[in-house]
KOLLUMFI-215988 format. One record per residue: y, x, z of N, C-alpha, C, CB in turn; residue in one letter. Coordinates in steps of 0.001 Angstrom, whole numbers, plus 500000, padded with zeros to 6 digits. Glycine has a CB too. Example, Ala and Ser with C-alpha at 12.3 -4.5 7.8 and 13.67 -1.06 7.14 Angstrom:
BEGIN
494310513190507800495500512300507800496700513200507800495527511308509046A 497750512850507080498940513670507140500030512900507870499402514084505725S 
//
This chain:
BEGIN
377405491774553237378269492496552395379362491516551770377425493214551302M 380541492166551860381546491294551450381855491306550156382610491477552082S 382564490337549656382639490080548139383534491045547692383118488642547695I 384339491656548338385318492693547756384356493899547380386576493171548898S 383465494217548230382581495410548062381737495151547004381773495765549260E 381228493891546744380349493701545606381070493883544160379740492274545727H 382129493487544156382960493516542880383527494879542572384134492522542972T 383554495806543605384152497096543364383277497857542638384527497794544544G 381912497667542645380926498493542005380741498068540320379497498292542887N 381520497085539985381341496849538589382618497115537805380874495450538367T 382389497375536518383460497650535489384286496712535115383000498051534389Q 385470496859535160386364495758534556386151495421533170387759496111534650P 386116494159532820386011493823531454387291494027530724385564492458531311V 387080494893529566388231495215528788388596494187527911388057496376528061Q 389851493552527615390139492764526625389867493373525113391495492399526857P 389541492344524267389304492665522986390666492852522299388444491635522349I 390858493993521726392077494378520895391909493943519497392336495907520908K 393029493433518821392935493107517623392712494204516534393975492425517428E 393169495336516804392927496574516114391627497065516077393663497529516610D 390703496582517019389465497285517166388287496661516077389005497136518771D 388717495619515329387734494998514371388192495060513059387437493603514665T 387391495089511975387767495163510569387359493781509999387045496410509793Q 388397493188509203388028491910508549386975492100507490389249491254507925P 386150491215507183385072491092506138385925490968504766384021489707506426L 385625492035503811386293492008502602385585491102501660386431493347502060K 386130490235500836385355489417499898384928490127498726386092488274499474P 383604489753498313382918490445497181383634490095495881381386490036497092V 384061491191495110384628490737493881383563490634492777385744491664493464K 383798489490491893382920489251490894383352490058489708382823487819490616R 382219490400488761382563490976487504383408490096486700381386491321486763A 384301490692485951385274489927485036384403489099484055386292490962484187P 384914487889483764384089487096482870384220487544481377384472485618483014R 385194488171481181385293488823479825384191489841479413386593489539479754W 383594490571480647382755491592480409381262491109479919382727492400481663R 380886489812480679379667489086480326379657488622478784379536487830481285S 380903488039478484381118487538477043380887488653476134382566486959476788I 381550489839476416381369490875475369379986491349475374382305492052475556L 379274491443476330377859491932476326377013490812475467377265492110477954L 377345489505475649376580488602474747376844488836473208376935487138475100S 378143489032473018378558489149471541377930490359470990380138489235471335I 377911491512471752377291492714471251375688492511471110377647493923472238V 375106491614471977373686491363471890373418490607470557373182490541473147G 374260489654470351374113488964469056374271489631467688374998487976469066V 375229490566467924375534491448466709374370492383466389376835492324466956V 373796492862467541372572493802467401371375492921466790372117494474468937I 370995491808467284369944490781466710370376490494465298369862489344467581L 371579490056464897371831489833463413371603491106462570373307489339463183L 371984492286463141371901493324462551370455493854462240372630494110463233G 369555493703463247368122494010463096367491492915462002367357493918464629L 367906491692462138367318490716461156367788490919459785367624489313461538G 369136491382459537369677491562458303368882492888457661371299491721458450G 368578493972458534367897495063458034366621494749457572367816496041458936L 365758493776458203364501493259457854364586492595456545364002492350458876G 365564491801456507365677491067455244365944491943454056366750490057455341G 366787492950454391367322493808453214366081494556452752368578494887453649Y 365103495184453741364101495863453358363099494940452598363567496527454486Q 362925493848453013361990492841452075362560492716450863361794491366452600R 363932492462450575364426492304449292364267493521448496365776491905449329G 364434494786449103364178495834448382362731496087447871364609496824449095I 361770495684448654360458495681448201360012494610447073359674495513449371A 360727493564447142360617492454446242361100492961444851361458491208446762I 362301493547444934362916494053443661362231495256443021364339494427443918R 361635496054443807360842497246443381359755496725442780360433498195444459V 358953495763443351357771495124442702357983494593441415357265494081443474D 359135493774441218359369492989439948359875494171438867360599491677440203E 360519495272439399360963496342438343359630496895437945362028497575438934Q 358614497171438762357370497703438358356783496958437358356496497821439392R 356659495562437609356111494732436523356759494775435329356053493447436852K 357979494830435153358833494992433942358552496368433284360379494866434322Q 358447497325433908358200498647433359356659498688432677358380499771434598I 355710497941433574354423497999432901354327497114431711353356497656433830N 355210495981431682355112495262430523355656496030429399355754494006430657S 356936496576429522357423497538428421356613498647428024358627498116428780Q 355845499283428934354891500360428483353724499846427730354373501137429652L 353236498601428014352165497999427227352672497609425951351550496840427892M 353816497207425760354379496867424429354477498120423644355772496177424528E 354980499268424181355348500467423386353907501022422967356301501605424287Q 352789500835423881351592501420423650351002500643422405350701501383424934F 351109499277422253350839498575421060351521498905419768351076497321421309Q 352912499214419995353600499758418754353131501088418230355041499897419015Y 352817501963419279352203503271419025350949503129418127351826503955420372A 350141502302418577348915502190417730349007501694416328348015501346418367L 349996500778416291350222500447414960350945501469414052350928499264414968V 351909502134414683352397503372413973351356504514413603353443503994414846D 350456504722414375349227505566414114348399505081413019348365505650415312E 348282503641413024347362503100411921348062503442410582347104501440412055Q 349447503327410515350156503511409213350603504739408982351225502707409057F 350173505723409790350457507105409479351840507554410005350376507309407981G 352553506679410884353834507191411351353594507897412674354894506046411501R 353027509135412544352417509868413694353698510268414562351481511237413188Y 354790510827414002355854511215414897356523510222415854356831511730414121D 356592508850415220356949507805415954356089507510417036357084506777415200S 354620507557416601353724507177417708353687508211418872352310506986417160A 353797509409418468353944510547419522354912510314420436354252511836418964R 356219510027419945357234509774420706357041508632421693358276509577419901Q 356543507434421281356278506305422173355305506769423262355697505075421379R 354153507504422855353024507804423832353760508831424814351571508485423051L 354388509820424403355157510645425400356115510015426393355920511564424687E 356743509071425865357586508048426656356609507343427726358280506872425597Y 355521506839427282354609506178428165354087506988429313353514505706427414I 353706508107428931353105509140429881354101509799430767352393510232429112I 355306509837430422356295510246431283356677509290432402357396510544430524K 356542507899432001356788506961433019355584506638433764357364505782432490N 354434506886433235353181506383434070352029507401433425352785504515433811D 351823508465433918350915509396433414349482508862433456351040510657434164P 349210507884434300347855507376434290347611506004433497347443507205435723S 348616505877432598348449504634431610347208504745431016349520504525430461F 346363503694430945345143503712430402345241503983428887344468502467430718P 344379505057428285344414505355426919345505506096426321344331504266426292G 346726506286427118347739506991426518347561508405426154348755506903427283A 346943509001427207346536510537427102345637510777425795345636511026428497Q 344603509899425664343598510069424568344242509793423188342366509095424789T 345056508761423083345721508347421868346637509604421486346586506931422092E 347491510112422436348392511246422223347508512332421686349162511695423547L 346546512669422088345614513790421644345237513432420242344279513957422589A 344874512170419955344439511835418587345627512003417530343890510338418570N 346705511702417902347957511786417190348303513289416831349087511140418058V 348413513993418011348613515353417641347635516045416904348820516048418686L 346349515716416953345348516205415970345669515845414507343983515640416322V 345960514568414290346256513996412955347566514678412437346419512372413031K 348556515062413385349720515718412794349485517116412385350835515692413717M 348499517765412890348151519077412475347219519191411168347486519721413636T 346703518037410775345945518060409570346989518349408361345137516650409398I 346762519161407606347610519368406427347425518250405399347298520724405782P 348535517761404988348513516650403948348403517313402442349937515708404091T 347416516711401726347157517227400318348291516904399476345879516638399681S 348450517723398609349574517577397620349212516382396729349795518932396727T 350044515335396663349482514390395952349655514591394346350036513147396446P 348652513981393829348456514190392281349464513417391598347020513739391736T 350267513947390723351202513165389939350618511962389333351776513968388899P 351119510866389396350718509582388706351669508933388056350201508670389530T 351271508044387225352201507388386292353012506424387150351438506633385087L 354399506323386662355214505228387458354640503879387428356632505084386919T 354591503254388451354072501909388407354940501032387605353914501354389761P 354264500055387099355109499090386304355887498203387313354190498164385306T 357082498274386859358142497379387809357718495876387818359801497444387194P 357901495232389019357455493774389203358518493001388528357283493301390777D 358266492412387521359240491723386755359143490160386990359055492087385265L 358264489811387953358290488370388285359580487842388978357127488076389175R 359771486610388754360809486096389337360414485604390851361325485019388432G 361628485122391399361310484721393039360316483593393024362749484151393957E 360553482670391982359540481376391983358078481942391830359870480242390629D 357874482870390858356389483222390702355940483948391851356089484064389455A 356785484731392505356286485500393711356029484459394802357361486635394225M 356750483289395032356603482380395956355150481625395768357810481474395878F 354824481430394333353744480758394127352575481667394290353808480127392892A 352637482916394164351511483826394452351440483887396032351738485335393760T 352292483879396904352243483889398251351571482558398833353627484103398743I 351890481402398119351120480124398466349835480364398263351479478917397707Q 349285480950397032347880481145396621347180481990397660347780481817395212Q 347921482970398040347137483967399024346936483269400464348039485453399239L 347951482513400865347788481846402073346801480693402082349037481397402479I 346639480190400935345495479181400878344221479687400861345561478365399770T 344128480971400387342705481745400315342606482495401679342596482913398959A 343459482392402532343409483098403868343542484583403842342142482798404543G 344102485063402711344260486540402531345676486816403265344244487013400839D 345701487009404507346957487023405330347653488371405068346646486828406921W 346889489465405089347531490843404701348246490981403418346510491869404651Q 347576490566402442348266490608401045349416489644401080347251490203399816N 349377488416401732350315487513401700351569488031402282349874486378402309A 351446488708403506352501489505404238353070490574403323351912490184405540L 352291491127402607352919492191401664353882491582400512351705493018400932T 353393490400400048354119489627398995355357489123399743353215488385398338E 355308488612400907356436488234401632357581489053401858356061487912402712L 357028490426402182357824491599402285358766491708401110356956492808402385D 358023491785399915358700492065398701359581490959398243357751492379397679Q 359212489759398488360234488550398156361433488723398911359669487090398508L 361315488900400370362576489001401127363370490119400760362348489073402531R 362683491284400299363554492385399892364193492068398512362744493730399835K 363608491356397683364288490995396436365427490087396769363329490321395428R 365178489070397537366265488059397679366047487617399098366201486808396583D 366815488108400121366811487726401509367171486205401718367798488622402268P 367985485550400914368431484302400965367487483137400323369696484362400352A 366434483693399721365642482831398826364643481860399858364707483863397705Y 364981480499399910364222479601400567363823480173401917363080479225399748K 364889480325402731364935481057403959363851480453404973366413480998404554T 364045479107405221363185478429406138361708478286405767363719477146406347S 361422478191404416360117478035404064359503479411404117359985477369402734Q 360275480413403614359763481828403817359316482237405278360870482794403388V 360361481934406186360021481986407725358922481452408076360913481387408549D 358798480148407688357500479588407993356176480080407444357570478354407658G 356230480574406264355167481331405842354866482629406540355353481565404555M 355953483395406945355797484422407712355068484232409003356960484900407903Y 355495483133409804354915482719410908353341482363410741355705481607411366Y 353257481616409870351689481170409552350671482222409222351629480236408324F 351249483235408488350528484509407966350423485421409178351354485282406709A 351348485773409837351227486623411016350444486045412211352570486966411468L 350579484759412455349832484048413559348370484056413139350366482516413803R 347904483687412042346439483876411728345962485037411440346046483198410766N 346713486036410951346289487442410854345976488078412143347309488233410202Y 346882487852413103346573488344414595345470487786415211347655488078415527G 345153486360414925343975485771415530342570486531414789344051484023415271V 342693486580413460341565487267412914341236488599413314341686487304411644D 342488489529413593342158490811414019341528490646415355343350491729414041L 341773489888416284341182489710417578339702489229417585342010488755418322I 339508488080416892338294487393416905337320488140415861338544485853416558L 337637488429414788336698488893413582336576490447413801337382488522411962K 337652491119414017337527492673413941337403493374415376338853493287413183Q 337780492509416408337932493081417800338963494111417943336673493673418261G 339989493976417045341307494846417114342202494221418048342070494997415715N 341987494560419239342920493562420295344387494156420146342378493656422153L 344583495478420071345952495742420106346822495431418877346077497059420409E 346059495413417658346592494991416400346819493603416299345780495367415365G 345914492778416985346307491378416950347248490939417837345289490598417118G 347409491684418996348505491301419938349750491599419119348474492129421386I 349913492700418511351212493070417805351473492027416750351153494535417128Y 350618491684415886350859490703414920351287489235415437349643490626414130E 350727488958416655351053487700417269352464487789417886349990487325418336L 352707488949418396354106489134418818355176489099417737354213490401419499T 354834489582416584355781489474415431355882487974414965355287490412414206L 354966487197415015354918485970414730355874485035415605353594485644414804A 355761485531416924356689484637417967358129484988417654356386484983419669E 358350485848416753359743486111416433360375484788415482359799487629415595R 359419484320414924359807483176413943359659481858414606358912483173412632F 358729481628415624358543480381416133357644480549417393357958479450415070A 357726479738418436356843479953419541355258479807419186357249478953420634P 354499480597419745353104480382419482352385479166420047352443481486419927L 351477478743419257350853477483419875349773477896420949350145476545418702D 349232476850421657348565477188422793347280478174422640348197475938423390R 346564477871421466345372478649421217345781480064420925344546478063420064D 346790480461420138347265481811419795347696482391421013348376481840418764A 348570481805421896349141482343423151347892482651423980350176481291423910A 347045481752424195345896481925425181345037483203424822344937480599425166G 344873483285423319343964484353422940344749485731423053343398484101421446L 346019485672422927346801487028423177346681487303424666348447486953422735R 346712486257425465346572486524426919345266487129427333346749485276427675E 344258486545426592342914487140426833342716488508426409341918486377426197G 343361488931425184343380490271424724343959491158425642344033490387423525A 344934490776426300345628491648427128344974491932428415346894491154427350R 344282490676428908343485490858430172342114491660429841343147489364430841A 341759491729428554340493492592428257340886494165428132339769492071426798Y 341958494266427747342472495693427686342806496195429111343788495793426753I 343303495265429976343583495705431404342391495914432138344402494729432157N 341280495113431954340073495394432621339390496516432008339219494250432655A 339525496782430671338915498203430263339415499411430874339091498456428857S 340612499317431475341101500531432122340432500857433357342493500440432389S 339712499878433922339046500328435146337487500377434846339397499329436394E 337072500071433662335663500178433251335248501525433208335407499575431961Y 334047501771434082333654503297433986334303504036435031334051503968432618G 335364503769435751335927504390436672336008503766438218337097504617436125T 336253502502438097336108501752439333335287500390439168337522501458439880N 333939500541439409333089499346438979333274497951439849331551499807439083W 333825498172440970334218496972441835335353496332441141334635497368443349Q 336441497063440753337606496534440078337242495953438775338637497575439892R 336420496741438066336016496417436642335229495084436781335078497641435923S 334345494946437716333605493580437949334512492536438221332619493609439105T 335362492707439015336397491608439351337278491088438060337437492216440490Y 337790492130437274338548491741436143337886491169435053339205492746435688L 336649491733434733335806491210433632335218489782434092334588492287433279F 335135489503435254334680488180435607335615487128435222334430488088437014S 336852487445435352337897486489434972337961486440433405339318486912435608Q 337807487539432702337972487426431311336822486701430657338143488749430729V 335525487049431279334384486491430766334322485018431132333208487233431236A 334970484434432113334891482994432423335746482302431359335400482656433924S 336820482766430884337630482236429948337385482422428472338779482664430225A 337036483727428259336786484114426869335453485095426833338151484877426257W 334473484427427102333285485200426996332688485901425917332490484551427304P 333049485503424478332827486100423399333897487071422964332581485186422524S 334958487198423681336163488061423241335586489637423208337547487872424407L 335833490300422205335353491662422088336383492743421547334167491630421194W 336036494077421836336952494974421322336303495693420232337470495870422342D 335287495135419517334677495848418316333340496355418731335580497063417786G 333133496619420061331783497183420531331131496118421461331965498631421348T 331765495649422425330999494877423422331866493552423705330738495785424815M 331260492446424062331946491198424462332383491287425935331007489955424246T 333219490424426097333709490382427621332452490094428592334899489121427849A 331644489281428159330454488746428998329542490136429276329503487437428075S 329383490847428044328506491996428042329008493116428968328358492514426633Q 330352493329428900330999494265429870331009493782431248332386494545429487R 330937492424431504330949491904432824329622492185433479331259490432432820Y 328594491939432746327223492139433166326959493557433508326281491696432117Q 327403494604432538327222495989432786327887496432434158327803496778431602F 329053495886434232329932496239435489329138495743436700331473495507435457S 328598494378436586327855493867437747326622494885438247327262492409437330L 325912495308437130324751496192437447325131497648438117323963496429436085M 326263498142437491326788499522437944327264499321439408328061500092436965R 328118498204439660328557498052440917327421497901441910329444496962440956Y 326360496968441504325235497028442322324635498304442813324329496408441705G 324569499271441762324095500612442026324902501205443039324089501457440834D 326271501036443004327114501640444016326854501183445308328458501442443759V 326731499901445394326324499242446858325074499610447436326234497741446810L 324015499783446362322802500261446776322733501739447307321942500092445700F 323657502551446609323802503964447274324432503868448606324678504950446406G 325076502811448924325838502824450179324992502080451284327281502125449969Q 323684501797450769322599500944451726323160499633452084322232501708453183K 324105499088451267324555497768451441323556496843450424326228497685451078R 322315496623450991321394496071450209321520494691449718320333496183450812Y 321959493975450754322173492332450405323341492278449485322533491305451816C 324390492830449607325399492917448712325144493366447414326280493620449183D 324190494325447238323765494786445986322770493741445309323117496171446167A 322013493135446048321105492011445529322011491012444883320221491296446705V 323151490802445476324139489539444955324455490003443589325675489261445898E 324913491206443487325314491578442036324237491717441167326052492827441948Q 323103492263441554322009492188440511321702490787440039320723492788441053Y 321648489900440880321180488581440654322211487794439671321009487855442065Q 323573488156439902324478487683439057324425488365437508325785487889439760T 324040489546437665323865490202436375322652489717435621323769491671436564A 321613489287436371320428488901435748320532487484435234319299489055436676Q 321448486759435824321879485361435166322408485447433758323018484673436006S 322972486715433419323684486837431957322773487568431302325158487561431849L 321604488259431565320713488869430704319856489745431454321375489562429660G 318889490481430764317938491359431557318570492511432005316754491776430804N 318087493061433246318657494215433893318241495422433066318195494335435388L 318915496418433085318497497772432567317413498320433554319790498812432461D 316858499577433225315865500098433975316363500621435381315230501142433187Q 317520501215435415318055501545436651318463500456437681319121502295436379Q 318952499413437060319373498171437797318174497462438434320103497179436830A 317036497274437545315886496728437818315196497345439009315127496773436695A 315061498715438900314459499554439941315114499332441331314577501035439540K 316492499575441185317283499277442500317250497914443261318662499469442201N 317301497003442207317211495526442530315881495502443445317097494496441075F 314735495766442969313512495643443654313542496168445104312488496334442888N 313947497487445167314097498055446320315072497416447264314396499296446087Q 316212497165446694317357496407447682316718495009448173318941496036446762A 316022494253447280315560492999447668314415493056448965314954492346446336Y 313683494220448851312615494358449848313576494886451154311285495523449303Q 314521495615451175315284495895452249315906494664452834316247496848451895E 316530493920451988317338492733452356316440491547452847318198492277451121C 315419491286452268314491490236452764313059490900452915314455488949451730Y 312900491559454027311460492210454353310437491180454544311462493103455687P 309359491447454107308219490465454540307974490217455972306948490931454037P 307704488984456247307468488653457801306013488712457979308033487142458298T 305660488971459087304258489206459601303663487889459913304221490129460883E 302497487545459348301804486253459754301161486419461036300754485796458742T 301659485327461976301157485370463342299513485099463360301977484237464227P 298860485904464143297488485604464133297027484458464940296810486701464526T 296218483668464512295717482424465349294660482765466312295140481297464438S 294693482272467649293701482530468505292370482151468072293981481968469646E 292223481395467128290774481110466539290353482087465716290651479869465755F 291274483112465245290776484177464324290263485345464999291816484622463415D 290430485312466342290047486496467156288533486411467483290913486569468505I 288006487560466974286397487616467178286034487993468542285679488679466216I 285287487251469097284857487743470561283827488749470542284306486597471445S 283890489710471271283042490755471370281535490171471461283465491622472582P 280756490954471013279250490706471168278813491002472380278430491428470277T 278128490103473357277821490396474620276612491494474639277494489082475336P 
//
């Protein structure tokens, strides 16, 4: 076969034209300003979330501080209401108690005291019998001052305060610094006596607060007022929440065990709370926890009948008797 015949059966190679191919287009990168903008937006969002969290925490702290201030004000108004009631200023006491209940309906003792005040306001006052006009006090300021000194020396704080009021009314400028010192001394000691000797915690707190207007309280008086307030606070849980009552009276009893409210000391209320909290745990079948409460109460005095009964049962449940293993030598061989 000739070369020409061989080549005739093949297709001629077509030359490549420039128009038949498409050049590769370069990939465009995203503008740099877009990534910068996204970064800025992300930072702003993070800062906003952090600021929102801090703002919410700040609100919570501010609300808590506001609640503490309100509770302190309500406690002060309650003490003033008790003093108003004691001196027959029932309308003033009613207004204070209604203000307390409006702001905190669950304030301990407010509802009860308001009911007492309303009852006393409905009792008709008897028509006073005409009496002779009392003899005017013709003593001079020096004589009144000497009487006050005698009363303070005798520890008659209440009458000393009455005389001080009369002297200051007679001449407000008379021996101002000395009279102020007498006021402080009489109010301070009268408040201490009300708390320690009479168990009048509210009245004692009130007198000590008045004394503080003349000079800072000494450490003993300030500590006693703190204890009286803690006792009143613990009493608000007494009989309603034995767990909370046990906790609060444990603190009062550890610092002021003999502090009382005219009926029971802090140590006695602590022991009673322990027994009743133990009963609560016993009812929940938390026997070992109940045993712990009963044992602590027992260290302060004898358990009452209910606590003693529950304590014995709880102890058996918490510490059941163990079976004594039988020795192999105690086994009796059967008779052949």
